[in-house]
DOVO-990913 format. One record per residue: x, y, z of N, C-alpha, C in turn; residue in one letter. Coordinates in pm, whole numbers, plus 32768, in hexadecimal, padded with zeros to 4 digits. Each point is the difference from the previous one (the first is absolute). Example, Ala and Ser with C-alpha at 12.3 -4.5 7.8 and 13.67 -1.06 7.14 Angstrom:
# DOVO-990913
85277DC7830C7FA780778000805A80788000A7FDD80697FB88052807780067FB3806D8049S
This chain:
# DOVO-990913
C50DD1DCC4C17FAD80117F898051804C7F97M7FED7FDE7F7E804D803D7F957FB580757FC2R804B80547FB87FC480727FBB7F937FCF7FA1I801B7F957FB57FA07FCE7F9E7F837FC68041C80077FDF80827F8A7FCF80477FA280728027D8036807980017FB38074802C7FCD80557F8DL8052800A7F987FDE80577F8F80217FBC7F7DY7FCA80357F9680157FC97F7A8088802C7FCBD80667FCF8042808A801D7FD8804C7F7C7FFAL80567FF37F9A804C7F847FF18082800A8050E7FEF7FFE80838073800E805A7FE97FA38077D805C7FA580157FF07F9C8068804E8022807FQ8026807E800F8048802B80787FAB7FE8807CT803B7FBF80647FBA7FE8807E7FFE80818053E7F8D801B80397FEE8079804F7FF37FDE8094L80308059805480097FE3808F7F8E803D8051K7FE480817FEA7F9B804580507FD5807E7FB7A7F98804180347FCE807E7FCA80278070805FI8031806E7FCB8026807380537FCC80817FC0K7FDA805F80567FDE80877FCF806080688038I80567FD7805C80668059803780867FD97FC5N803B80587FB2807E7FDF7FBB80707FDF8061S7FF98037807B80687FE680637FF87F728037K7F907FBC7FE97FF07F78803280157F977F93E8016802C7F85800E7FA37F90807D7FAB800FV7FF07F7F7FE380707FA2800180077FB97F79E806A7FB77FEC80167FB77F827F887FA57FE3E7FC480117F897F937FAA7FD67F758035801EG7FF6807980337F7E803780247FB780427F8BD7F7D800D800F7FAE80537FA77FF580898040I8014806A7FB37FEF808880347F86803D7FBEF7F99801D80527F85803A7FCD80028096801EV7FF580507F97800D8092800D7F7A803E8024C7FD67FEB807D7F818036802D800980978014T7F8C803E80077FF7809180147FD38019808FM8056803F80517FDC802580887FC5808C8004G7FDE802C80787FC6808680108066806B7FDBV807D7FEA8027806980647FE680757FC67FB0T7FF47F847FD080707FC37FBB7FD07FB37F85V804F80087F987FEA7FB27F8680757F9E7FF6D7FE47F808011806E7F9F800980417FE27F79R7FCB80377F9580497FFA7F8180878048800BH8008805E805E807A804E801180717FAF803FD7FE27F87802C80657FB1804780237F7E7FB7F7FE17FFD7F7F801D7F877FB280957FE27FFDI805280667FEC80927FEB7FFC80307FBB807FQ7FD38031807280297FC580807FD07F70800BE7F867FE57FD27FC97F788007804E7FA07FA6A8021802E7F87804C7FAD7FA2808C7FE58037V803F8065803980857FEF803A7FFE7F998071N7F8E7FF780467FF37FA380717FDD7F737FD4A7FDE7FEE7F7E7FE77F7A7FCE7F747FE37FD0G7FAD80687FEE7F787FE97FCD80077FBE7F76A7FAE7F987FE980017FB57F827F8280167FADK7F9F804880367F8780227FB67FC980838037L7FDB805A7FA37FC6808180267F6E80037FD5L7FAB803680557F7480187FDC7FED80978004V7FE1803A7F8A7FFD80917FF27F7A802B7FC5I7FE58083800A7F8680357FC4801B80787FA7S807F80237FED8023806C7FA380867FE07FBER801D80457F95807C7FE67FB680788035804FD80597FA5802180778023804E80757FAC7FD1V80768023802A80787FB37FE67FFD7F828056E800A7F8A7FC37FF97F83804B80867FBA800CT8069803B7FCA80897FD1801380137F6E7FD8Y7FBA7FD67F9680137F7B7FCA7FBC7F90804DG7FAD802280617FBB7F9C80517F757FE77FC4V7FD17F827FF97F797FE57FCE7F988053804CP7F9A802E7FB97F9B805380417F767FE07FC8F7F9C802480507F747FF67FD77FC28088801AV7FBE80377F997FBE808180127F6A7FEA8013K7FCC803B806A7F727FF280207FC4808B8011V7F7C800380077FBD8082800D800E8039808CE7FF87FAB80688003802F808A80547F9F8053N8075802B8028805C7FA680497FCC7FDE808BT7FB7805C803E7FCB7FE480867F9B7F8D7FFBN7FA880037F9D7FA07F937FF180457F7F7FD3Q8062800F7FA9804A7F897FD0804B7FBC8072E8031804F805F80497FC880727FAB7F988048L7F82801F80177FA87FA480487FE87F827FACI7FE280117F7F7FE87F8C7FA9807C7FA97FF9R8073803D7FF1807E7FB87FF580227FB78083L7FED8045807280217FC480817FA97F87801CA7F8080087FDE7FA77F8D801480307F877FAFR802A801A7F85802D7F937FA980887FCB802BK805D805B801A80897FD8802180047FAE8082F7FB0802B806380007FBB80827F8F7F9A800BY7FC07FE47F8D7F9D7F957FF47F93800B806BR7FC5807780097F99801780657F757FF57FC3F7FAA7FB380437F737FF77FDD7FAF801D807CH7F9080457FEF7FB0802C80727FDC7F8E805ED7FE77F8A7FC97FD57F90805480737FC58052E807C802A7FE380737FC88048800A80328090D7FC98078801A8014804180817F8580538021L7FBF7FE380717F8C804F802B8031807D8047S7FD980737FCC8030807F80367F9E80398066L8036802180757FB380438069803A808D800BI7FB680647FD28031808980007FC380518072G8054804F80437FD08054806D802480917FE1V7F9C805880048018808D7FE97FC780508074T8030807B800F7FD48057806D8072805B8028G7FE28066804F8068805C802C80567FC1806CT7FC07FC1806180477FBE806E7FCF7F70800DN80587FAA80317FD87F77801F80227F987F98G802E802B7F8A801A7F9F7F9480657F96802AK8070802E8036806B7FA280237FD17F9D8069T7FBF803280687FD47FA8806C7F9D7F977FCDT7F9C802A7FB47F9E7FA27FCB80437F977FA9I8056802D7FA580427FA27FA580557F9B804AC8049802E806780597FA380467FB27FA2805BM7F90802F80377FAB7FA6804E7FCA7F917FA6I7FCD80267F8B7FCB7F9C7FA2806C7F9C7FD9I807680337FE3806E7FA77FD880227F9D806FQ8002802F807C80207FA5806F7F8F7F9C8019E7F85802E7FF47F8F7FA580157FFE7F917F97L802080227F837FFE7F9D7F95807D7FA97FFFL806E80348034807B7FB0800B804D7FF67F7EG80447F907FEC80617FF17F937FC280077F75H7F7C7FF17FF67FC080067F7C7FE780907FD3I8027806180547FE7808D7FE08081804F800AC801A80547F9C8071805D80017FCD808A8029A805E805780247FDF808C80238055805D7FACY7FC480717FD7804980697FB87FCC8088802FM805B8057802A7FD38084802C806E80518040G7FD9805B8057805E805D803F806F7FB8804BT7FE07F8F803C80657FB4804A804E7F9F7FA8N7FF2800E7F7C80527FB27FA47FB87F8A7FC1G804D7F977FE87FCF7F847FC380147F908065I7F987FAC8011800B7F90805B7FBB7F877FC3L804A7F957FEF7FC67F807FD580597F908031Y7FC37F988038804E7F95803C80598039806DG80817FE27FF9805F80378060804B80797FC6T7FDA80297F878046806D7FBC7FC180868022H80548063801A7FD08088801A806480637FC6Q7FCE80667FBD805780687FCB7FB780857FFBE804D806D80037FC880867FF97FE980267F6EK7F9B80557FE87FE880377F7B7FED8097800EI801F804A7F967FFB809280077F7080337FFDR7FAE7FCC7FA47F76802D7FF47FA17F9D8041N7F958034803E7F9A7FA8803A7FCD7F9D7F99T7FE380337F887FD87FAB7F90806580167F8FT80537F9C7FE0806A80147F9D7FCA80147F72P805580367FA97FDF80087F717FF97F727FC7D7FC37FF77F887FE17F7D7FC6807B7FA97FEAA8075803C7FE580767FAD7FE880247FAE807CD7FEC80388076801A7FB7807C7F837FB68031R7F8C803D7FED7F847FC680317FEC7F727FCEL800D7FED7F7D7FE77F7C7FC780737F9F801BY807880358014806F7FAB802C7FE17FC58089L7FCC8054805B7FDA7FCE80857F8C7F9E7FF6Y7F9F801D7FAB7F927FA17FEC80367F767FDDF80627FFE7FA4803B7F817FD780417FB78076R8047804C805380417FC480757F9A7FC78061K7F93804B80167F987FCF805B7FC57F7D7FCEF7FE07FFD7F807FC37F887FC4805F7F898009I8080801A7FE480637F94800580127FC9808DD7FDE8052806580087FD4808C7F7B7FC78031E7FA57FE37FA17F7F7FC1801E7FA280598051D800F80837FF37FA0805B803E7F8180037FABC7F8F7FF480407F7F80077FBB7FC4808A8008R8029804E80667FCA8085801680718066800DY7FE1807C7FDD80598071801C7FAE806B8046L8029802380797FC3806D804B8055807C7FE6S7FC9805E7FB4805280717FD17FC08087801CM8055805F80267FD3808B80107FF5803D7F74E7F8D80397FE37FEC80407F7E7FF180968018T806B80497FF08000808F801E7FB7804F7F94S7FD0807580257FBE80587F9F806380287F92S807F80118025806480257F9D80147F907F9AE7FF67F83802C80107F8F7FA47F9380027F95A7F86801F80287F94800B7F9C8015807B7FA9F802D806E803D8019807C7FB5806D7FE97F97F80677FB38022806F7FE47FA47FE27F897FA4R7F897FC6800B7FD57F8F7FAB80547F838014H803A7FEF807880527F8A801A7FAB7F81800CR7F818012801F7FA97F8D80187F9C7FEA7F8FL801480437F927FA57FF07F8E7FF97F6E7FD6D7F867FD27FE57FED7F797FCC7FF57F948069G80188022807F7FF77F9980687F717FF58035L7FD77F86801E7F807FE6803D80167FCD808FK7FB08032805D80117FDE808D7F917FA4802EF80287F9880497F9D7FA6803C7FBB80468074N804E804F804B7FCA804A80728038808E7FFCV7FA880638014802A808B80117FD1802F8088G80598043804C7FDF802B808980198095800FI7FA18047803A800F808F80218014800E8096L806F803F80288015801B808F7FB980828025S802E80707FCC7FC48082801B803A80657F9EN7FC180727FF5803580687FA87FFC80868047I8075803F800B800C808B802A806280427FA0T800E80828008805680477FA080927FD68011E803F7FE27F90808E7FDF7FFE802E7FFD7F6FD8081800F7FEB803D7FF57F7A7FC380617F9AH7FD1807480307FC780607FA1806D80447FADL807E7FEF8029806E80307FAB80017FB67F7BN7FCE7F867FFE7FF97FB07F867F7A80127FBBI7F947FF6804D7F7A7FFB7FC67FBE808A7FEFH8037806580447FD1808B7FF77F7C80188049Q7F9E7FA97FEE7F7F801280437FD97F808049T7FAC800F80667FCF7F8C80497FAC7FA77FA6I7FB9803E7FA07FAE7FB37FA380567FA37FABE807280317FD0805B7FAD7FB1803B7F8F8056N80238021807A803A7FA0805D7F9D7F8E801BY7F848025801E7F997F9B801D7FE37FAB7F85V7FF880407F8B7FE07FB57F86806B7F977FE3D807E801F801A80697F9C7FEB7FEB7F89805EC7FD58018807A7FE87F92805D7F877FAE7FD5K7F9D80437FC67F897FB77FD3801F7FA07F8FM807080167FBA80257FAA7F9180117F6F802DQ802D7FED807C800F7F7880347F7B7FB57FF9L7F95804180297F7E7FBB80087FC17FEE7F76F802580577FA37FD47FEC7F7680497F8B7FBFR80737FDB803A80527F927FC97FEA7F7B8048N7FA17FFA805B7FE17F8280447FB47FA47FA1V80227F8180017FBC7F9E7FAC7F6D7FF58026Q7FAF7FDC7F9E7F6F7FF480197FE27F98806CE80537F97800A7FEB7F9A806780598018807AD8038807980098054802480727FB18049806BG8046804C80547FBE8048806D803F80898014A7FAB8062801C802B8085802B7FE0800D8094S8066801380527FF180078092801280918029I7F96803D80367FFA809180127FEA80268093L8040806E80287FEE803980857F7E80508002N7F9A7FCB80437F7C803D7FFE7FFC80868049I8064801980568005807C804C804D806F7FB9D803F7FE17F90805280627FBB7FA980657FB2D802F807B7FF87FB4806A7FBB7FEA7FDF7F6DD80577FAD7FC67FF67FE17F727FC47F767FE6Y7FBD7FC980657FC57F7C7FF27F9C7FF97F8CF7FA580637FF97F987FFD7F98803F80047F75A806780527FF08042800A7F7E80467F7C7FDEL80447FC6806380437F807FE97F9B7F947FDAA7F8F800080457F987F9C7FE27FCC800F7F73K7FF3807D7FD17FCD80167F7880647FD67F96S80807FF9802480697FD57FA280207F6C800BN7FCF7FC1806B802D7F7980207FC47F977FA4A80537F9E7FE27FD47F897FB7800A7F87805BK7FC37F937FD580027F8780507FA3800A8077G80117FA7805F7FAF7FFD8079802E8070805EK7FA2804E80358023806E80597FF27FD38091I806F8006804A80047FDF808E802D807C804CL7FC680188076801E807B8049802E7FE2808ET804D805E8038802B7FF4808A7FFF808B803FY7FF4800580847FFD807F80487FA57FF88078G7FE8807280407FB18004807A7F69800C7FE6K7FDA802C7F8A7F7380137FE27FB67F7B7FF9K7F85800380307FAC7F897FF17FE67FE77F6CE7FF97F837FDD7FED7FDD7F7380817FD97FBCG807380198042807F7FD47FC780067F687FFDA803A7FC97F9780107F6F7FF8804B7FCD807BT806C80468025804A7FE2807A800380808053L7FB48000806D7FF380798051806480008073Q803E807480178058801480737FA880378071I7FE27FAC80627FA280288069804480418078K807C7FD6801E80448035807680967FEC7FF2E804D8065802D80917FF68002802F80318089V80447FAA804A80318023808580977FF08006L80448061804180907FF68014801E7F948068D80697FB57FE780347FA280638092801E8018T803E7FBB8060808D8019801E805A7FE07F8AD7FD67FA27FAD80577FD27F947FC580147F75F7F9880547FF47FC480177F7D7F71802E800EG7FA27FB17FCD7F74802680057FA67F857FFFS7F868015802F7F997F997FFC7F9180377FA5K7FD97FB27F9C7FA1802F7F9C7F897FA17FFCI7F89803B7FF37F897FB17FEA7FCE801A7F72V7FFF7F997FAE7FCB80077F787F787FBB7FFCF7FA980317FA87F817FBC7FE77FFC7FD57F6EA7FE27F7F7FEB7FF97FC97F797F8C7F9D7FF9Y7FA680197FA47F8A7FAB7FED7FB67FE98084E7FEA807180487FB18003807B80407FB58075N80817FE97FF7804A7FC1806E8072805C802AV801080158084806D80518034807B7FA8801AD807680347FDA807E7FB980148061805E8047Y80387FD2806F806380508049808B7FC97FE4E805D805A7FE380877FD47FDD8068805B8040V806C7FC6802F8072804C8036806480187F90E803B80797FFE805F80237F978076804B803BS80777FEA7FC98075804D80267FFC808D7FC7K7FAA80157F9B7FF980817FBD7FB880668058F802E807D7FFD7FCB806880557F8E804B7FBEL7F958018804B7F9E80647FDE7F9B7FDF7F94G7FA0805E7FF37F927FEF7FA3802F7FFC7F6FE8068804E7FE1803280037F7680257F737FD1V80387FB1805B80277F797FD97F8C7F9E8004N7F97802280487F867FAE7FF97FC880077F72A800680777FC27FD5800F7F75805A7FAF7FA2Y808380078017805D7FB57FAB7FE97F6A800BN7FE67FD180797FE47F7280157F7D7FD97FBEL7F9A8057800C7F7D7FE07FC780097FF07F68A8048805A7FBD80117FF57F6F80457F7F7FDBA80657FDA804E804D7F877FE57FAB7F828016S7FB18002806B7FAA7F8E801E7F9A7FEB7F90I7FC4806E7FD07F9F7FF67F92803E7FC57F83L807D80247FE580467FCB7F8B80087F688009C80297FCD8074800B7F6E800E7F797FBC7FFFL7F9A804380367F7B7FC77FFA7FD37FF07F6FL801C80657FAE7FDC7FF77F72804D7F8F7FBCF807B7FEA802980527F987FC27FDA7F74802EL7F9E7FF7805D7FCD7F7D802580297FCC8087G8047804F804F802A7FD480857F8F80148065Y7FFE7FB080697F9B80098069802780698066E7F9C804A8032801F806F805980457FD28080I7FD97F8F803580417FCF807B80947FE47FE8E80207FC67F8E808C7FE27FE0805280807FEFD7FC380657FC3804480807FED801B80428087I7F97800A8053800C8045808080617FBB805DL800D7F7D7FF680607FB88053809180297FE2N801880357F88808780297FDA80208090802BK7F98805180198014808F801B805D801B8077I7FF17FB980738059801E807180937FE47FE5P801C7FAF7F9B808A7FD67FE58042804F7F8FH7FB680607FC68038804D7F9180758056802DL8062800F7FA880738056801C7FD880927FF0S803B805780527FED80907FEE804180297F7DI7FBC80507FB18036802C7F7F807280628019V80767FE87FC98073805980177FE080917FDAP801D805B805E7FF1808F7FE47F7380338007G7FA37FAE80307F73802A800E7FD67FED8091R8003806D804E7FE77FF88090804E7F8D803DL807E7FF77FD980567F93802F804D802D807CE7FED7FB9806E804B801E807A80877FBA7FF6E8068804D7FE580847FC47FEC80517FFD8082V7FD880508062803E7FFD80847F8F80088067V80087FAC80677F957FFD8065802A80418084H807D7FF1802480308036807F808680477FECE8020806680517FB6803680737F8980577FD7P7FFE80277F827F8C80477FC97FDF7FBF7F7BY7F8E80217FCB7FD37FC07F84802A80537F87S80377FBE7F9B802280427F827FAB7FC37F91V7FAF80537FC17FA67FD57F96803180367F7BI80067FA97F9C802980287F797F847FFB7FA6L7FE6806E7FB97F8B80037FA9801A80577F86D7FB57FE07F96801080437F7F7FAB807F7FF6Y7FB7802480697FA280717FFD8041807D7FC5A7FBD80397F9A803580797FC17F90805A7FCCH7F857FE7802C7F8F80567FDD7FB1801F807ET7FB0806B7FFA7FAD802380737FA57F8C8025T7FC47FC17F9B7FA57F92801A80457F8D8047D80787FDE7FD680457F8F8040802480228091S8026807D801B801C8027808A7F8180018054F7F9080257FC57F817FFF804A7FD67F728025K80317FA07FB57FE07F74801F805B7FC7806CK807F80298003805D7FBE805B801C804D8081I7FFE80857FFF8022804A80797F9C7FE88071L7F7C7FFA7FE47FA47FDE806E801D7F77803EP80277FA17FAE80237F7A80338075800B8062I806980497FD88077800A80527FE78053807EL7FAA80677FF57FDF805080777FB47FAE8067N7FAC7FA37FD27FB87FA9805E805F7F9F8046R806A7FDA7FBB805A7F988035807380398053R801D80807FF28076803780447FE980078097K806B7FEF804B7FFC80138090804D807D8026K804A80357FA18049807C80147FE180627F91G806780247FB27FEF805F7F937FFF7FB97F79R7FC480437F9E800A7FD57F74805D80607FB9L80737FCB7FD58065804F7FB980007FD37F6EI7FF1805E7FA47FF67FDF7F728075803B7FB4V80447FAD7FB38069802E7FA47FC87FF67F73V7FF8806F7FBB7FC07FFD7F7B802F80747FAAT7FDC7FF87F80801C806B7FA07F9A7FF87F92G802280337F8B7FA87FF57F8C80577FFF7F83S7FD77FB27F9E80527FEE7F888002807E7FABA8073801A7FC4800B806E7FA17FCC7FD77F77G7FDE80617FAF7FCF7FE47F797F757FC47FFEG7FBA8008806F7F787FCD800A7FA380758023R7F7E7FE680077FA2806D8016801C80468085E801E80827FF98020804F80767F84801B8054K7F8B7FFC7FC07F85802680447FE27FA78079E80317F867FFE7FE07FA4806D8054801A807CK806C804B7FF4805E800E806E7FC6804D8075R7FC080717FE57FCB8054806C7F9B7FB58056K7F967FC37FC57FA07FB88056803D7F858042P805F7FBF7FBC803F7F8B803B80538027807BM805280677FF18050802F80717FAA80318073G7F9380457FE07FA5803280677FC47F8D8050E7FD57F987FBA7FC47F8D804680677FB78055Y80767FEA7FCB80677FB7804B8025804C807FI801080847FF58023805080757F917FFC806AL7F8380027FD37F8F7FFE805D7FEE7F788042A80357F997FC37FE67F77802F807B7FBD803DS806C804B8014807C7FC78034803380558074S804F7FC28056803D804C806D807C804B7FCFD80497FC27FA5807680417FC680127FCD7F71L801E805C7FA6801B7FDB7F74808C802E7FDCV804C7FA87FC2808380257FCB7FF57FFC7F68I800080747FC27FF480087F6F80897FEF7FBFF80037FB27F94807F7FDE7FC17FEC7FE77F6BT80667FCE7FBD7FF87FE87F707FB97F7E7FE0M7FBE7FFD7F8D7FBF7F867FCD7FFC800D7F68D80647FC87FBD800880077F6D7FEE808F7FCDD805B805B80207FEE808D7FD8800980187F6AP80417FA67FB8801280127F70804080897FE5R7FC080557FB1803F807F7FDB7FD180768056H7FBB7FE4806C7FD5806B805B805D800A8077E80078078803C804B8011807B7FB07FC68074N80447FB480547FBC7FC280727FC2806B8059V8047807080137FCD806B80567F7E803B7FCAS7FF380077F7C7F8380347FC47F8C7F9F8016D801D7F7F7FF47F987F9B80167FCF80068090I805D8009805E7FDB8005808D7FB38080801FI8027806F7FC07FB6807E80147F6F7FF07FD6A7FE97FB67F947F767FE57FD47FB67FAE8069D80437F9E803A7FC07FA680617FD5804A807FL804D8063802C7FE08045807E7FAF807F7FEAI7FE380217F827FC080807FE17F6F800A802ES7FBE7F8E801C7F72800480217FE27FFB8094G8067800280547FE97FEE808F804F80658052S7FC4802C806F8046805A805D80467FB1806EA7FF27F7B7FFE803B7FAD806880997FFE7FF2K80427FF08070809380048002803D7F7D8030T7FB17F96800180317F7E8031804C7FB57F94N806680427FC8804D7FC07F968092802C8003Y80527FAD7FC2808C80217FE580187FEA7F6BE806380417FCB80277FEE7F74808F7FCB7FFBI800F7F897FCB80847FC37FED7FFF7FC77F73I803F80427FA27FF37FDB7F73803B7F787FE0E80707FDE803D803C7F7C7FE77FAA7F958042N7FCD7FA37FB27F9E7F9F8034803D7FA28068R807A7FD77FED80407FA98063800C80498085I802D807E7FFC800C804F807A7F7880148043D7F9980137FAE7F79801480367FD07F85804AA80167F8A7FC67FD67F84804080507FEA8081I808280187FFB80537FF280787FD3805F806DH7FDA807A7FDC7FD1806280627F817FCD8044R7FA47FCA7FB37F847FCC803A801E7F918064A805B7FA77FDE80227F92805980468032807FF805180687FF0804D803280737FA88041806AS7F8A80327FD87FA8804380617F897FAA8028I7FEB7F8D7FBC7F907FAA802080167FBB8086A7F927FF0804A80057FC080827FA37F868001K800C7FB080687FAB7F8A800E7F6D80277FF7E7FB57FB87FB07F72801E7FEE7FE380587F88G8069803F7FC87FED80547F897FF17FA97F83D7FC5803B7F9A7FFE7FC37F7B804580607FA0I80617FCC7FB58042804E7F967FD07FC97F7BV7FBE80547FB37FD47FDB7F798061803A7F9AL803F7FAA7FB38055802B7F917FAE7FED7F81V7FD6806E7FC37F997FFA7F97803380327F7AA7FC57FC77F97801580357F7980427FA27F9FG80677FB5802E804C7FB07FA07FEF7F6A8012K7FC47FD5806E7FEA7F71801180807FB27FEFG7FFE7F9E7FA680787FAE7FE9804580267F7DV7FE9807B7FCF804B80307F8C80967FF1801AD804C7FE57F9780917FF08010804E806D7FB9N7FC280767FF18042806E7FBB7FCF80858038Y804E80697FE57FD780898017801180497F7BM7F9380377FCB800480467F80802F808F8015A8079801C7FD3803B8086800D802E802B7F76V7FC6806F7FCE801D80287F767FCE7F947FA2G80577FD77FA57FDE7F947FA380337F788030D803A7FFD8077803E7F8580327FA67FB78064E80107F7D80057FC17FAD806680717FCB8059Y80178045806F806F7FDD80577FD77F918061L805A7FA2801C7FDE7F94805D7FD980378088P7F8A7FD880307FD1802E80837F8F7FA6802EY7FFB7FE380827F957FAB80377FE2802A8090S7F83802A801B7FD7801C808A80177F868058D7FDC7F8B7FCB800C7F84804E80917FE98029W805E80157FA5808D7FEC8020803080678066E7FD0807C7FF58026806880607FD17FDA808CV7F857FD1800A7FC97FD58081804D7F898037I80157F9E7FAB80467F86802B808D801F8033K804C80507FB3808B801C8025800780518082S7FA0805A80147FFE8051807C7FF57FA7807AY7FA17FA27FFD7FE97FAD8076806B7F93800EF803D7FD97F9280707FA2800A807680428047E8019807F7FDD806E804980407FE480198095E7F7E800F80207FDC8017808D7FF97F7D804FK800A7F907FB87FFE7F7F80437F777FCF8026G7F9680387FBF7F767FD5801C7FD37F937F9EN
């Protein structure tokens, strides 16, 4: 697309892409000088021009170094308008399925994507997935310059739906402004990310924005057992569908039983009971499956057809994923809040034949208040805990661990700050019948230390250990 196609300028220069990070600018790009929380991108115009930017979008008088520019009142708002036009996005081109909540977003989104198949793309913590293409992304919900670029790619690959995680931070940063959702889903809400939102009220209100953005002919799918169900219902647009254990739920979870290879679940829908086998572990995943099933029911699929696919679903990477089965079980999970541990540790304690060994930490630069109760619960619910680093950022790992152990008098723990060493230690002492839970980072491919994102993967550490041992 040319400059003159976008703005009232007599310039036919062809443009390649939109960027807001000057370090990512390439020859032919548009550089939009958005305002971040701690950064003003007008300060990086020189770097963007040197890299080949051919059009600047600014909101204040600055040196433009001879490059064509457009001055607007608000660059953040203009970014969204420009991205929609540049990437030729129209709401009817792609039906958006948004999932919000403290825990469960990734699992629900990936289940929906797999159930719908090639006509549905996925975007979230586990990256981008459409067709046979998969790639990692830094933010759960990208900024508009990347968001609409991905939308264009999905549409070009004939995707009709996008199953996307809509984080509270994305609404707080206005990344999703102007989007309408065909389906909005609430998993659950507990305290998290208060370093960004400051109060639980602000955090919850950002999540409610998803349901205010649901189309009138769409659906809001709500967890009837969640503490914030009534508030979500009062904000919801479209048809309201509910799931959970309470009677009166559109899709009721009547029973969840552990099996050798997952769980057996009994759902009730329209006064009929349906029993289904699943590879997914525990009640927490019965909720995730119920939300996903309701989504497909709203989209017009028959319940029998949906349930027939449940036993064949892939385990979501990094979500109660058993990556090693023998001689002991190794489980990889993203759990990093008290609530998430309360959901998964009882499941693992029921399944263990020996000890439950947990390797975990807590992220730096995040709310410290959650560490004490989280550490207390983990210690009370595990046979042995190895505390280690987990994205320390600018905090000392030893200080973070001190916070984690401060609420308990129990001594069933070791401290090994290096995460690789901590995981290796757990494996070296595990015996047949034990379960080792490696928690906190899931399938993240980095460790945040200071201002750097260093290459790191729990999955790779686990894989390389057992390859060296010949297992």
